[in-house]
C-alpha positions, 0 to 999 in steps of 0.5 A, spaced: 447 474 480 452 468 480 450 464 486 456 466 490 456 464 498 456 469 503 462 469 508 462 470 515 467 474 519 468 474 527 467 480 531 473 484 532 476 485 539 476 492 542 483 495 540 484 502 542 489 506 537 487 502 531 486 506 525 479 506 523 480 508 516 484 502 514 491 500 513 491 499 506 490 504 500 484 501 498 481 500 505 482 507 506 479 509 499 473 505 502 472 509 508 473 515 504 467 514 500 463 513 506 466 519 509 465 523 503 457 522 503 456 523 510 453 530 512 454 529 520 461 528 523 459 527 529 456 520 527 462 518 524 466 520 530 461 515 534 462 510 529 469 510 530 468 509 537 464 503 536 469 500 531 475 501 536 471 498 542 469 492 539 461 493 539 460 490 532 458 483 532 459 478 526 460 481 519 457 477 514 459 479 507 455 477 500 455 480 493 452 487 494 451 487 501 455 487 508 451 486 514 452 486 522 449 487 529 452 493 532 451 493 540 449 500 543 449 502 550 441 501 551 440 496 545 442 492 539 441 494 532 442 491 525 446 495 520 446 493 512 451 497 507 449 495 500 454 496 494 452 495 486 455 489 483 458 489 477 455 486 470 457 480 467 460 484 461 464 488 467 467 482 470 469 480 463 473 486 462 476 486 469 478 479 468 481 481 461 485 486 465 488 481 470 490 476 464 494 482 461 499 482 466 501 476 471 503 481 476 496 483 478 494 476 480 500 475 484 499 481 487 491 479 489 493 472 491 499 476 496 493 480 499 495 487 495 490 491 490 495 494 485 494 501 483 495 499 476 490 494 476 484 499 479 486 504 474 486 499 468 480 497 470 477 504 471 480 505 464 476 499 461 469 502 465 469 497 471 469 501 477 472 497 483 472 502 489 466 505 491 466 513 490 461 518 493 454 516 494 456 508 491 455 506 499 447 505 501 447 504 508 441 503 513 440 501 520 434 499 524 435 505 529 431 511 529 437 515 526 436 519 520 443 520 518 446 516 513 450 513 515 448 513 522 454 511 527 452 504 527 453 503 519 459 507 520 462 503 525 460 497 520 464 501 514 470 502 518 471 495 520 469 493 513 476 497 511 479 492 516 477 486 512 479 489 506 486 490 509 487 483 510 484 480 503 482 484 497 478 479 494 472 481 499 472 487 495 471 483 489 466 479 493 462 485 494 462 487 487 459 480 485 464 474 485 468 471 490 475 468 490 474 461 487 469 463 481 474 469 479 480 464 479 476 459 475 474 464 470 481 467 469 483 460 468 478 459 463 480 465 460 487 464 459 486 457 457 482 458 451 485 464 449 488 463 442 491 467 436 485 470 432 485 468 424 487 473 419 482 476 415 484 475 407 486 482 406 491 482 412 494 475 410 495 477 403 499 483 406 503 479 411 505 474 406 508 480 402 512 482 407 519 480 409 519 474 414 523 476 420 526 471 425 522 471 432 525 474 438 528 470 443 525 468 449 526 473 455 531 470 460 530 469 467 533 473 472 540 470 475 540 468 482 543 473 487 551 473 487 555 472 494 563 475 494 565 467 494 561 466 488 565 471 484 568 468 478 574 472 478 578 473 484 585 476 485 584 482 481 589 488 484 584 494 486 586 501 484 591 505 488 588 507 495 582 502 495 582 497 500 582 490 497 576 488 500 572 494 497 572 492 490 569 485 491 563 489 494 562 494 489 562 488 484 557 485 488 553 491 488 553 493 481 551 485 479 545 486 484 543 493 481 543 490 474 539 484 477 533 488 480 533 493 474 532 487 469 527 484 474 523 491 473 524 491 466 521 484 465 515 486 469 514 492 465 515 496 472 518 503 472 525 503 473 528 506 479 529 514 479 537 515 478 540 517 485 545 523 486 552 522 489 550 523 496 544 519 495 548 513 492 553 514 498 548 513 503 545 507 499 552 504 499 553 505 506 547 502 508 548 496 504 555 495 506 557 497 512 565 496 511 564 502 506 561 507 511 568 510 513 571 511 506 564 514 504 564 518 510 570 522 508 569 522 500 562 525 501 565 531 505 559 530 510 561 525 515 557 528 521 550 527 517 552 520 514 550 516 520 543 519 521 542 518 513 544 511 513 539 510 518 533 513 514 535 509 508 535 503 512 528 504 514 525 507 508 530 507 502 530 513 498 523 516 500 526 515 507 532 519 506 528 524 502 523 526 508 529 526 513 532 532 508 526 535 505 519 538 507 514 538 502 506 540 502 501 535 501 496 536 496 491 531 497 489 532 505 492 526 507 496 530 512 490 533 515 486 526 515 492 523 519 492 528 524 484 527 525 485 520 525 491 520 531 487 525 535 481 520 535 485 514 536 488 517 542 483 519 547 488 524 551 487 531 553 494 533 554 495 530 546 497 536 542 498 535 534 502 540 530 501 539 522 507 543 518 507 541 511 508 533 511 510 533 518 506 531 524 509 533 531 505 529 537 506 532 544 504 529 550 507 531 557 514 531 556 514 526 550 514 528 543 514 524 536 514 526 529 511 523 523 513 525 516 509 523 510 513 521 503 511 522 496 508 515 496 503 515 502 507 512 507 509 515 514 516 515 517 516 515 525 521 520 528 523 521 535 528 527 539 535 524 540 540 529 543 535 535 541 535 532 533 529 529 530 532 522 528 528 516 524 526 510 529 523 505 525 520 503 518 514 507 515 507 505 514 501 508 510 497 507 517 499 513 521 496 510 528 499 503 526 506 506 525 506 509 533 503 502 535 508 498 532 514 502 536 510 501 542 510 494 541 
């Protein structure tokens, strides 16, 4: 519809242990649309093996179409997946959503697809991500399943491409990166206030004139202890002389982050209770840890809590101390993904609430799902589950990162 050029992507090498469902939430949504349509889980399982073993050739992406040659044991097959393109009216509404918030474009250019953008586009009647039945697979093999194992492998690897560049999804919907940016630039450049109708102009002239609001100031830069404008203040009784400057720096930093969120029209962070704030302070300023350990009354718990906060912030501390029951099936899908990624007959996976415990021989690990969809890795240290690394939305990727 718009003359966009196809893009070719070299074949992925064999990669055992990679998540076939993608690492990004939009990549997983793409795969979910394909899996929810399938009536044969065996074809999906074979497709995951094809994808992970590097049997998918060069992938060509063009508006409304993905294609690749998939190499089987006996022959090679041409697989194609079609997806509906957006109309010109759809693109106009989508570009209006991007232009409304500068953060949307910045996120896309940074390789992210914000939830808020997809939701705003959906509210405007523009479906970015495919749903059940929106993907139309075909293949030159004789299999009747939709998708067959070859088309499924192509869809799985397409999710890997989407992980790296969300603009590929927009190309599939009909417009590539350059065209979209040109249209967005044109939209912003020509945007101008609409003239008032006579009735509105008359009503406006009768109202009192108000002074315009001042320009929103930019957030100040980060502050270091040596940058404090006032020094030499005597701390309260019982305070170490070095404690007060750290608390001032912390207060300035929190105010700066809150200001930045307000300017960007983002949700302010949740308020912390005394224990959570003590853990945050100890993680941010280690010299305060000893005093905080005594004042919290939980000195034995603080080191592990600080470790959890250092890796995963407030969500990391929450999964350390609380379990909960996911309602989206995310834990069950992660369990199946881990079993598929590790071809190990001795692997046992136990799913309890938001915790996946993996045991192979004498080695045990655990993944804990937080409320924003990230998996936090744990290992047994002195018979206690201990956080051992940063979280990730990809459960397989979390464990792979620890191994490497």
